[in-house]
C-alpha positions as CSV (number, residue, x, y, z in Angstrom):
1,X,267.9,135.8,70.9
2,X,267.0,132.7,71.5
3,X,265.5,130.7,68.5
4,X,263.1,127.7,69.5
5,X,263.9,124.7,67.1
6,X,261.9,121.4,67.1
7,X,263.5,119.9,64.3
8,X,266.8,118.0,63.8
9,X,269.8,119.5,61.8
10,X,269.3,116.5,59.6
11,X,265.7,116.7,59.0
12,X,266.2,120.5,58.2
13,X,268.8,119.7,55.7
14,X,266.7,117.0,54.1
15,X,263.6,119.3,53.9
16,X,266.0,121.9,52.4
17,X,267.3,119.4,49.9
18,X,264.0,118.5,49.0
19,X,263.1,122.1,48.4
20,X,266.1,122.9,46.4
21,X,265.5,120.0,44.3
22,X,262.3,121.6,42.7
23,X,262.5,123.8,39.7
24,X,263.6,127.5,40.2
25,X,260.2,128.8,38.8
26,X,258.3,126.5,41.4
27,X,260.1,127.7,44.2
28,X,259.7,131.3,43.0
29,X,255.9,130.5,42.9
30,X,255.8,129.1,46.4
31,X,257.4,132.1,47.8
32,X,254.9,134.6,46.0
33,X,252.1,132.4,47.2
34,X,253.3,132.5,50.7
35,X,253.9,136.1,50.5
36,X,250.2,136.8,49.2
37,X,249.0,134.6,51.9
38,X,250.6,136.5,54.5
39,X,249.7,139.9,53.1
40,X,245.9,138.6,53.2
41,X,246.2,137.5,56.9
42,X,247.9,140.8,57.5
43,X,245.0,142.7,55.9
44,X,242.3,141.0,57.8
45,X,244.3,141.4,61.0
46,X,244.7,145.2,60.4
47,X,241.2,146.4,59.0
48,X,238.6,145.1,56.6
49,X,238.1,146.8,53.2
50,X,240.5,148.8,51.0
51,X,240.8,152.1,52.9
52,X,243.8,154.1,52.7
53,X,244.6,153.6,56.4
54,X,244.4,149.9,55.9
55,X,246.9,150.0,52.9
56,X,249.2,152.2,54.9
57,X,248.9,149.9,58.0
58,X,249.8,147.0,55.5
59,X,252.7,148.9,54.1
60,X,254.0,149.7,57.3
61,X,253.9,146.3,58.8
62,X,255.1,144.7,55.6
63,X,257.9,147.3,54.4
64,X,258.1,150.2,56.9
65,X,261.6,149.2,58.3
66,X,262.9,149.1,54.6
67,X,262.8,153.0,54.1
68,X,264.0,156.1,55.9
69,X,261.6,158.3,57.6
70,X,261.1,160.8,54.9
71,X,260.7,158.1,52.1
72,X,258.3,156.4,54.3
73,X,256.3,159.6,54.8
74,X,256.2,160.2,51.0
75,X,254.8,156.7,50.3
76,X,252.2,156.9,53.1
77,X,250.9,160.4,51.5
78,X,250.7,158.6,48.0
79,X,248.8,155.8,49.5
80,X,246.2,158.3,50.8
81,X,247.2,157.6,54.6
């Protein structure tokens, strides 16, 4: 797989150093905020509202590959599919 990269290695290292200089709790908060934003974007792309089908679609797009088929089906059933 080809990865497009528009940042020099030196600048990538500098950015990583700046992020790692932040306190751990701040880095965790940043990651959680990014995850929440990604979920909100995904929800609006999948469907409006909080219907069982929207929750199932968000689950599948976010975590679907993390579970085997029987577990995935059990979770989808609990979400009301």
